[in-house]
N, C-alpha and C positions, 0 to 999 in steps of 0.2 A: 863534716857535718852534713847533712842532708837536709834540704829545706824541706817541712811540715804542711807548711800552709801554703796556699794555692797566691799563683800569679796575681816760878816761880812756885813758892809754897806758902801757903797761909795755914794754920792748924784747923784741922777740921773736928767738929763734933759728931761727925758720921765714922769715925774709927771704931766698929764696938769692940773687939777683941785687938787693935795695934795700935801702932803709932802713926799709922797712914797718916797723910793730909793729903790734901786739895791741890791740885796747881791754882796758879794765877788766872782769873777769868777770860784771861783774851782768848776770840772764838778759834775755834781749828779747822781746819778743811775738811767738808764732809767726807773725804777722800779715805779718812779714818777710818770708815766702814765697809771698803769696798772688799776686804780678803772674804772667801767663804767662810761662813759660819758651820762650824764642824767642829767633832771630839776625835780625839785617836783610836775610834773604833770605825772612823768607818763612816760617819752619821752625815747624813745629805740632808741639811736644812733649807727653809729660809725663814729662821726665826723672826720672833716677835720683837727682838732687842733693833734690829737692823729695818725694820717695818717700823716701828715706832718711831725711829729714830728721824729716818730720813724721811716718812711720807710724814710724819706728825710735826713734826720740828724744825726741821730743815729745809730750806729754800730747795737743793737741789733732790729730787728721786732718784735712789739706786737705780739702775739698770733692772728690769724686768722682765721677764719673757714667760712662754707657758709653759717654758721646760721649769723655770725658778717656779712660777705658781702653783706648779705639780710636785715641787720638790725631788724631781727628777735630777740624776746625775749630769754633769755637764761640763763640758772642758774644749778644748783645742785639736783640731784634728785637720793636716793638710794630705788629703788621698788622692790630689793630682798632680802632684809636685814629689819628683823624683831626685830632685836635688836637696830640698832640702825637708824633708817631712824625717830624719833622724836627730833632727836639730832642734822642729818642734817636739818630736818626743821625747829627748830629752829635759824640756822644760816643764815637761809633765810629769817630775820625776814625784812631786810629792801628791798628785792623782790617787793612787790607791788607796794611801792613807787617811786623805781626806774626802773621798767622795764612795768606796767601794769599801759594802761591810762585809763581811768575811764570809755570811752565808750569801752574798749576792756573788763573791767570788766560787762560792763550793758548788751553787747553782747549776745544772745541765744546761739552762738557756745561756750563759752569759760565757764569753770568754773561749768559746771552743777550739778557735785558731793557735789560742796563743798557748793553753794547756796542750795542744800538740805539740809545743817546742818544748812542753817540761816543764811548766810553772806549774807547781801543785799548791802553791798559794799564794794570796796577796802579798805576804810578807816577801816572797822571792821574785814577786814584781817588784814590791820596793826595792829591794836591793840592785835587782839588776839597774833599773832605772837613774836608781843614783850612779853607780859604776856609769853610766853612759854619760850622765851629766856630769862627771869629772873627767872622763877621757875627750869629751868633747871642748870642754876649759882648757886643757892641757895640752890640747893639738892643735887648737884653733880650726878645727874643725876638717881635719886631715884624716878623711873614713879610712885608708889605711896604716896611718900609724892609729888609730882608734881602736880598730880591731886586734892590731898588735898587742895594745894595752890591754883591751878586755880578757884575749885570750892568756897573757901573761898572770893577769893577778886572779882569771877564773872567773866563771858567773856559776849562777841556779841551775842554769840550763846548759852548759857545759864551757871547755875551751879551744874549741875549732874552728870557731868565725871567720868565713870570709865575708867582704864586701859586701858580694851579689848575697849571700845569707842575712848580715846585718840589718839589708835594704829591707829585703823580704820582711823582715820581722815586722819590722819598722809599718811595712803596708799593712802585715796581719794585724797589726796593735791597732790601725786606724777602721780598718775593718770592724774590729771587734768593739772597736767604742762608739763607732756609729751605730751598730745595733743595738747596747747597752744604753744608748742615752732616746732609745725608740719611746717615745711616749706611751706608745702601748701597754708596758712594764709597770710604769707606774701612777697613770691618770688615778688612777680608782684609791688611793693612797691618801688622798686628800682629808677627809673625815668632816661632818657638819662643822665640828666647832673649831677647825684652824679655817674654814669656809667664810664662818661667820666673822671672825676674827678679822680676816683678808680686808673683807668689805668696809667693817668697822672703821678701820684703818682708810683705806677708801675716802668713805662718807666723812669721816673726822676733814681730812685736808681741805675736799669742797668745801667745809661747811665753815673753817677757818682759813680763806686763802691768804690773808696776810702771811702764814707764815709761807709764801713763796719770793718774799722779800729778804734781802741780804742780814747775816748779822749783823748786830750796833756792837760798840765796844761796852754796853749794858747787857749784853746779852751773854750766855754762857754753854760751853758746848766745851767738855771734859774727861778726866777719870781720876780715880785716888791713885792717889802712888805712896807709897811703893805697890803694885800690886799684889803681893802677899797672898798670892794661890789663887786671888780673883782679880779681873780685869772688872772693874766698876766704875760705869759712863755715868756721868749726868749732864743733863742741860736744865736751862732757863731762858723763856724769851717772854717777852714783853711786847704787846701790837703794837703797830707803831702811830697807832690813835690813841695806846693807850687804855683802849676799852677792855686789853684782858690779857692774862700771862699764862702759861705753859709750864709744866716741870715735869721732867721726865727723869727716870732714872732704870737701869738696868745691867745687868752679868753678861758681859760679852760670854765667859767662859771661866770655867776655874771652880770653886769649892762654893757650897752657899753661905750666903751672908746677911747678917739682920743690918738693916739702916732704917734711919730714918727721916725718909727724904725731903722735906722742906731742911733738914739739917747740914744739907750739903751745898746747899744756896743760903746767902744771905737774903734770905726772907722770909715774912709772918709766916703765922701759923693759919691765918683765918681765910675760909672762903671756896678752900680749895675741893674741887671734885671729879673723881674717878673718871676719866673720857674714856681711857684702854689701858686694859692689862693684860697678860698672858691669859690664855685660857681656863689653867690650871692654876692659877695664881691666886692666893688670898689676901685681898686686900682691904682693911678697916679706912685708913684716911692717911695723909699727905705726912700729918704731923706724927702718926703711931709708925712703932718698930713694924718692917715687912722684910720678911726672909726670902731673898731670892737666889733660887740655885740657877746654876748654868742654863743661860738662854731663855730668863724671864727678865719681864720690863712692865714697868707700867706708866702710865702718861697722865695727869692731873691738870687739870683748867678751871680758872678759878675768873668771875666778872669784876672789874673794875668800876663798871656804871652805877 
Protein backbone atom coordinates (compact mmCIF):
# COMPACT_ATOMS: atom_id res chain seq x y z
CA UNK A 1 0.00 0.00 0.00
CA UNK A 2 1.55 3.30 -1.05
CA UNK A 3 1.66 6.32 1.21
CA UNK A 4 -0.47 9.21 -0.09
CA UNK A 5 0.74 11.71 2.47
CA UNK A 6 3.75 13.97 2.36
CA UNK A 7 6.81 13.28 4.43
CA UNK A 8 -22.71 7.83 50.53
CA UNK A 9 -26.38 8.34 50.19
CA UNK A 10 -29.34 10.15 51.79
CA UNK A 11 -32.83 10.51 50.36
CA UNK A 12 -33.10 13.42 47.94
CA UNK A 13 -36.19 15.52 47.51
CA UNK A 14 -34.92 16.42 44.07
CA UNK A 15 -35.46 13.17 42.25
CA UNK A 16 -38.52 14.21 40.29
CA UNK A 17 -39.17 11.09 38.30
CA UNK A 18 -37.09 8.33 39.90
CA UNK A 19 -35.75 6.95 43.15
CA UNK A 20 -32.42 8.63 42.69
CA UNK A 21 -30.54 9.88 45.72
CA UNK A 22 -27.82 12.37 46.40
CA UNK A 23 -24.47 11.26 47.84
CA UNK A 24 -22.98 12.30 51.16
CA UNK A 25 -21.84 15.87 51.53
CA UNK A 26 -18.12 15.24 51.48
CA UNK A 27 -16.36 17.68 49.13
CA UNK A 28 -15.09 16.20 45.88
CA UNK A 29 -12.05 17.15 43.87
CA UNK A 30 -12.61 19.66 41.09
CA UNK A 31 -10.79 17.19 38.85
CA UNK A 32 -14.27 15.76 38.30
CA UNK A 33 -14.73 18.53 35.76
CA UNK A 34 -11.64 17.96 33.69
CA UNK A 35 -12.97 15.90 30.85
CA UNK A 36 -14.13 17.65 27.71
CA UNK A 37 -17.78 18.64 27.52
CA UNK A 38 -19.11 17.04 24.37
CA UNK A 39 -21.86 14.86 23.08
CA UNK A 40 -21.77 11.91 20.74
CA UNK A 41 -22.30 14.16 17.73
CA UNK A 42 -18.89 15.72 18.11
CA UNK A 43 -20.07 19.02 19.62
CA UNK A 44 -17.20 21.10 20.93
CA UNK A 45 -18.11 23.31 23.85
CA UNK A 46 -16.76 25.25 26.75
CA UNK A 47 -20.11 24.85 28.42
CA UNK A 48 -21.82 26.82 31.19
CA UNK A 49 -21.69 23.90 33.69
CA UNK A 50 -17.88 23.68 33.90
CA UNK A 51 -17.52 27.45 33.76
CA UNK A 52 -20.15 28.02 36.47
CA UNK A 53 -18.70 25.33 38.69
CA UNK A 54 -14.96 25.88 38.40
CA UNK A 55 -15.00 29.66 38.13
CA UNK A 56 -18.09 30.54 40.15
CA UNK A 57 -17.97 27.87 42.87
CA UNK A 58 -14.63 26.10 43.20
CA UNK A 59 -11.18 27.11 44.46
CA UNK A 60 -9.44 25.86 41.32
CA UNK A 61 -10.13 27.27 37.87
CA UNK A 62 -10.22 24.89 34.93
CA UNK A 63 -7.42 25.27 32.44
CA UNK A 64 -8.45 27.85 29.88
CA UNK A 65 -6.88 29.08 26.67
CA UNK A 66 -7.82 31.02 23.60
CA UNK A 67 -8.68 27.69 21.97
CA UNK A 68 -11.19 26.73 24.64
CA UNK A 69 -12.56 30.25 24.89
CA UNK A 70 -13.35 30.16 21.17
CA UNK A 71 -14.92 26.68 21.49
CA UNK A 72 -12.34 25.43 19.02
CA UNK A 73 -11.22 21.79 18.85
CA UNK A 74 -8.04 20.90 20.67
CA UNK A 75 -6.00 17.86 21.45
CA UNK A 76 -2.45 16.57 21.81
CA UNK A 77 -0.08 16.33 18.86
CA UNK A 78 3.59 15.44 18.65
CA UNK A 79 4.68 16.25 15.14
CA UNK A 80 8.43 16.36 15.86
CA UNK A 81 8.72 12.94 17.53
CA UNK A 82 9.35 10.04 15.17
CA UNK A 83 9.43 7.54 18.03
CA UNK A 84 6.30 8.17 20.08
CA UNK A 85 3.92 10.01 17.75
CA UNK A 86 1.91 6.83 17.07
CA UNK A 87 1.42 6.27 20.79
CA UNK A 88 0.22 9.86 21.16
CA UNK A 89 -2.11 9.25 18.23
CA UNK A 90 -3.49 6.06 19.79
CA UNK A 91 -4.28 7.95 23.00
CA UNK A 92 -6.46 10.34 20.97
CA UNK A 93 -8.81 7.52 19.98
CA UNK A 94 -11.84 9.42 21.31
CA UNK A 95 -10.95 12.63 19.52
CA UNK A 96 -13.13 12.20 16.40
CA UNK A 97 -16.25 11.41 18.43
CA UNK A 98 -15.62 14.12 21.01
CA UNK A 99 -14.32 16.97 18.87
CA UNK A 100 -15.16 16.43 15.20
CA UNK A 101 -18.65 17.01 13.90
CA UNK A 102 -19.60 15.06 10.76
CA UNK A 103 -19.83 18.30 8.78
CA UNK A 104 -16.33 19.25 9.91
CA UNK A 105 -14.90 16.03 8.55
CA UNK A 106 -16.85 16.39 5.31
CA UNK A 107 -15.58 19.92 4.75
CA UNK A 108 -12.89 20.32 2.10
CA UNK A 109 -11.07 22.60 4.54
CA UNK A 110 -10.18 19.80 6.92
CA UNK A 111 -8.39 16.42 7.03
CA UNK A 112 -7.09 16.48 3.45
CA UNK A 113 -4.15 14.18 4.19
CA UNK A 114 -6.25 11.63 6.05
CA UNK A 115 -8.82 11.60 3.29
CA UNK A 116 -6.05 10.78 0.82
CA UNK A 117 -5.41 7.67 2.87
CA UNK A 118 -8.99 6.62 2.20
CA UNK A 119 -10.84 7.74 5.32
CA UNK A 120 -14.31 8.71 4.13
CA UNK A 121 -16.02 9.53 7.42
CA UNK A 122 -15.46 10.42 11.03
CA UNK A 123 -16.70 6.95 11.95
CA UNK A 124 -14.00 5.25 9.88
CA UNK A 125 -11.37 7.40 11.54
CA UNK A 126 -12.73 6.47 14.97
CA UNK A 127 -12.69 2.79 14.06
CA UNK A 128 -9.07 2.96 12.95
CA UNK A 129 -7.92 4.84 16.04
CA UNK A 130 -9.71 2.33 18.25
CA UNK A 131 -7.85 -0.51 16.52
CA UNK A 132 -4.57 1.35 16.85
CA UNK A 133 -5.13 1.91 20.56
CA UNK A 134 -5.80 -1.81 20.99
CA UNK A 135 -2.68 -2.97 19.17
CA UNK A 136 -0.47 -0.46 21.00
CA UNK A 137 -1.69 -1.94 24.28
CA UNK A 138 -1.36 -5.54 23.10
CA UNK A 139 2.18 -5.21 21.71
CA UNK A 140 3.77 -2.86 24.23
CA UNK A 141 4.33 -0.46 21.33
CA UNK A 142 6.27 -2.84 19.12
CA UNK A 143 5.60 -1.25 15.74
CA UNK A 144 6.29 -4.37 13.67
CA UNK A 145 3.82 -6.39 15.75
CA UNK A 146 1.35 -3.50 15.61
CA UNK A 147 1.43 -3.56 11.82
CA UNK A 148 0.97 -7.32 11.73
CA UNK A 149 -2.10 -7.13 13.97
CA UNK A 150 -3.62 -4.20 12.06
CA UNK A 151 -3.20 -6.03 8.77
CA UNK A 152 -4.66 -9.23 10.20
CA UNK A 153 -7.67 -7.39 11.60
CA UNK A 154 -8.19 -5.18 8.57
CA UNK A 155 -8.74 -1.45 8.78
CA UNK A 156 -11.06 1.01 7.00
CA UNK A 157 -8.12 2.00 4.79
CA UNK A 158 -6.63 -1.36 3.97
CA UNK A 159 -4.70 -4.32 5.34
CA UNK A 160 -1.23 -3.92 3.82
CA UNK A 161 0.44 -1.43 6.13
CA UNK A 162 4.17 -1.29 6.56
CA UNK A 163 5.81 0.29 9.60
CA UNK A 164 6.94 3.21 7.46
CA UNK A 165 3.44 3.81 6.15
CA UNK A 166 1.92 3.65 9.62
CA UNK A 167 4.45 6.22 10.81
CA UNK A 168 3.63 8.42 7.81
CA UNK A 169 -0.08 8.20 8.63
CA UNK A 170 0.77 9.32 12.15
CA UNK A 171 2.62 12.35 10.80
CA UNK A 172 -0.27 13.17 8.48
CA UNK A 173 -2.67 12.99 11.42
CA UNK A 174 -0.56 15.44 13.39
CA UNK A 175 -0.41 17.87 10.48
CA UNK A 176 -4.13 17.67 9.78
CA UNK A 177 -4.88 18.18 13.47
CA UNK A 178 -2.62 21.21 13.70
CA UNK A 179 -4.49 22.82 10.82
CA UNK A 180 -7.88 21.79 12.24
CA UNK A 181 -7.08 23.45 15.57
CA UNK A 182 -6.19 26.77 13.96
CA UNK A 183 -8.38 29.51 15.46
CA UNK A 184 -8.87 31.09 12.05
CA UNK A 185 -11.59 28.47 11.53
CA UNK A 186 -13.41 29.07 14.82
CA UNK A 187 -12.88 32.55 16.27
CA UNK A 188 -16.10 33.96 14.79
CA UNK A 189 -18.35 31.33 16.41
CA UNK A 190 -18.54 32.85 19.88
CA UNK A 191 -21.73 34.90 19.61
CA UNK A 192 -22.76 37.82 21.79
CA UNK A 193 -24.67 35.74 24.36
CA UNK A 194 -21.81 33.32 24.88
CA UNK A 195 -19.27 36.12 25.22
CA UNK A 196 -21.47 37.96 27.72
CA UNK A 197 -21.91 34.80 29.78
CA UNK A 198 -18.18 34.07 29.89
CA UNK A 199 -17.51 37.64 31.03
CA UNK A 200 -20.23 37.44 33.69
CA UNK A 201 -18.70 34.28 35.15
CA UNK A 202 -15.26 35.87 35.40
CA UNK A 203 -16.69 39.04 36.96
CA UNK A 204 -18.59 36.93 39.49
CA UNK A 205 -15.35 35.30 40.63
CA UNK A 206 -13.64 38.67 40.98
CA UNK A 207 -16.58 39.96 43.03
CA UNK A 208 -16.61 36.88 45.28
CA UNK A 209 -12.92 36.22 45.86
CA UNK A 210 -13.59 33.97 48.84
CA UNK A 211 -14.47 31.10 46.47
CA UNK A 212 -10.71 30.71 45.91
CA UNK A 213 -10.41 29.33 49.45
CA UNK A 214 -10.62 25.58 50.02
CA UNK A 215 -13.87 23.70 50.48
CA UNK A 216 -14.80 22.87 54.07
CA UNK A 217 -16.70 19.99 55.57
CA UNK A 218 -19.87 22.09 55.41
CA UNK A 219 -19.56 22.66 51.66
CA UNK A 220 -20.95 20.28 49.05
CA UNK A 221 -19.96 19.34 45.51
CA UNK A 222 -21.51 16.12 44.29
CA UNK A 223 -23.93 14.52 41.88
CA UNK A 224 -27.29 12.81 42.08
CA UNK A 225 -27.10 9.07 41.55
CA UNK A 226 -27.81 6.72 40.07
CA UNK A 227 -27.50 8.97 37.05
CA UNK A 228 -30.53 7.42 35.33
CA UNK A 229 -29.73 9.02 31.98
CA UNK A 230 -28.75 12.43 33.37
CA UNK A 231 -25.54 13.51 35.09
CA UNK A 232 -26.88 16.12 37.51
CA UNK A 233 -24.29 17.96 39.62
CA UNK A 234 -24.95 20.34 42.48
CA UNK A 235 -22.84 22.42 44.83
CA UNK A 236 -23.19 24.58 47.92
CA UNK A 237 -20.67 26.84 49.65
CA UNK A 238 -20.67 29.30 52.54
CA UNK A 239 -18.17 32.16 52.73
CA UNK A 240 -15.54 31.78 55.47
CA UNK A 241 -16.84 34.95 57.16
CA UNK A 242 -20.41 33.63 56.80
CA UNK A 243 -21.42 36.70 54.80
CA UNK A 244 -22.98 34.82 51.88
CA UNK A 245 -23.73 31.44 50.34
CA UNK A 246 -23.65 30.00 46.82
CA UNK A 247 -25.87 27.29 45.34
CA UNK A 248 -25.08 25.62 42.01
CA UNK A 249 -26.83 23.01 39.85
CA UNK A 250 -26.11 21.71 36.34
CA UNK A 251 -26.57 18.83 33.95
CA UNK A 252 -23.22 17.77 32.56
CA UNK A 253 -24.82 15.47 30.01
CA UNK A 254 -27.95 13.46 29.40
CA UNK A 255 -31.66 14.01 28.99
CA UNK A 256 -33.44 17.07 30.34
CA UNK A 257 -34.57 16.90 33.94
CA UNK A 258 -36.65 19.14 36.16
CA UNK A 259 -35.25 19.89 39.62
CA UNK A 260 -35.77 22.30 42.49
CA UNK A 261 -32.24 23.59 43.27
CA UNK A 262 -32.81 24.17 47.00
CA UNK A 263 -34.05 20.57 47.37
CA UNK A 264 -30.62 19.24 46.41
CA UNK A 265 -28.97 20.48 49.62
CA UNK A 266 -30.19 21.04 53.15
CA UNK A 267 -30.84 24.78 52.91
CA UNK A 268 -33.91 26.95 53.35
CA UNK A 269 -35.49 28.76 50.43
CA UNK A 270 -35.25 32.39 51.50
CA UNK A 271 -33.08 35.07 49.97
CA UNK A 272 -31.55 33.34 46.96
CA UNK A 273 -30.85 35.50 43.91
CA UNK A 274 -29.93 34.30 40.41
CA UNK A 275 -26.28 35.17 39.78
CA UNK A 276 -25.48 33.14 36.67
CA UNK A 277 -27.38 30.90 34.28
CA UNK A 278 -26.98 29.47 30.82
CA UNK A 279 -27.97 32.05 28.21
CA UNK A 280 -30.90 29.95 27.00
CA UNK A 281 -32.14 28.81 30.42
CA UNK A 282 -35.38 30.10 31.95
CA UNK A 283 -34.87 30.28 35.73
CA UNK A 284 -37.50 31.66 38.10
CA UNK A 285 -36.06 31.12 41.59
CA UNK A 286 -33.91 28.70 43.59
CA UNK A 287 -36.96 27.15 45.27
CA UNK A 288 -38.93 26.66 42.06
CA UNK A 289 -38.63 23.89 39.47
CA UNK A 290 -36.23 24.45 36.58
CA UNK A 291 -35.78 22.13 33.62
CA UNK A 292 -32.11 21.61 32.87
CA UNK A 293 -31.25 20.24 29.46
CA UNK A 294 -27.85 18.87 28.49
CA UNK A 295 -25.07 21.34 29.38
CA UNK A 296 -27.27 23.85 31.19
CA UNK A 297 -26.54 25.31 34.61
CA UNK A 298 -27.51 28.00 37.06
CA UNK A 299 -25.86 29.50 40.13
CA UNK A 300 -27.54 31.38 42.97
CA UNK A 301 -26.12 33.57 45.73
CA UNK A 302 -27.62 34.99 48.91
CA UNK A 303 -26.37 37.43 51.50
CA UNK A 304 -26.32 36.43 55.15
CA UNK A 305 -25.62 39.95 56.45
